[in-house]
C-alpha positions in Angstrom: 13.9 114.8 77.5 12.3 112.1 75.5 12.1 113.0 71.7 9.6 111.0 69.6 8.6 111.1 66.0 4.9 110.9 65.3 2.7 111.2 62.2 -0.7 112.7 61.8 -3.2 110.6 63.7 -0.6 108.9 65.9 -0.6 109.4 69.6 1.4 108.8 72.8 0.3 108.1 76.3 1.6 109.6 79.5 1.1 108.2 82.9 -1.7 105.8 81.7 -4.4 108.5 81.6 -3.1 111.3 79.4 -3.2 110.9 75.6 -1.5 113.3 73.2 -2.6 113.0 69.5 -1.1 114.7 66.5 -4.2 116.2 64.7 -2.7 118.2 61.9 0.7 119.2 60.5 0.9 122.3 58.3 4.3 123.6 57.4 6.1 124.4 60.7 3.0 124.1 62.9 1.7 121.0 64.6 -1.8 120.8 66.0 -2.1 118.5 68.9 -5.0 117.2 71.0 -4.7 116.3 74.6 -7.1 114.0 76.4 -6.6 114.1 80.2 -8.7 113.8 83.4 -10.4 117.1 84.3 -8.3 117.4 87.4 -5.1 117.6 85.3 -4.3 121.3 84.5 -3.0 121.9 80.9 -1.4 125.2 80.0 0.7 126.5 77.1 4.2 127.1 78.6 4.1 130.9 78.2 0.8 131.0 80.2 2.2 128.6 82.8 5.3 130.9 83.3 3.1 133.9 83.7 1.0 132.1 86.4 4.2 131.1 88.2 5.5 134.7 88.1 2.2 136.1 89.4 2.2 133.5 92.2 5.7 134.5 93.2 4.8 138.1 93.1 1.8 137.6 95.3 4.1 135.9 97.9 6.4 138.9 98.4 6.9 140.3 101.9 5.0 143.5 101.0 2.0 141.5 100.2 2.4 139.3 103.3 2.5 142.5 105.4 -0.6 143.9 103.7 -2.4 140.6 104.5 -1.4 140.8 108.2 -2.9 144.3 108.3 -6.2 142.8 107.2 -6.3 140.7 110.3 
């Protein structure tokens, strides 16, 4: 993991087309802005984990058998 220090208004660039800017710092909260192409999905980690779990759940053998029954 790369750890960087940034101040309000400063930014970093990822992969030439994603820019992450520090917008505001209040106490222990940091507000960031992310500028990325529309085809780049951006999720909060807790939402991303929920999506991954739902995808795994949908791929269970029970669901696969139910899908076979449809055909």
